[in-house]
C-alpha positions, 0 to 999 in steps of 0.5 A: 191341787198336787196331781196324786200319784201311786207307785207301783214297783216290786223294788222298794229302791225303785219306789224310793227313786221315783217317789224323790223325783216326783216329791222334788217335782210338787208331785204327791205320792198318795201311795206304793204297791209292790205287786200287780194285785196290790197296785189295784186295791190300792187304786181302788182306795186311793184314786190316783191321778196317775200311776207308775207301773212296773211291768215285771212284778211277781204275784200279777205282773203290770200289764195284768194289773193295768187290764183290771185298772182299766176295767175299773176305770176306763180313763185310768192314767198309767205310765209303765216303767221297764228295764231295757229290752221289754220292747214287746212288753211295751207295745203290750202294755200301750195297746192295753191302755198305758199312756207312755212308758218309761225305761229303767234306770230312770232318768228324772226329766223323762219320768217328769216328760212322761208324767206332765204329758200325761196329765196334760 
């Protein structure tokens, strides 16, 4: 069975890029969200195996959403995505329970490596 992944990013273009990388590598994208609040709702509804989560988003940022998702499901697997130069946020994300992080602009092999490592 393909691993089900939820993509969370406020930029439709970034979601499309990740979806493309995942589909080409045999992963199922079970849903998408464009902010943290929507990510939490989709997580409850879809119960994905893994979430790729942008850090900087309107309404609710990725770190806040990560913390809320971890309250619902402590074993949730989340990979954070951030632009260059957000090291402090990456550290916050890891402390909040993120399994890994990938830096934008995405490199397909790095995305797949992070996902394989996280899913085991």
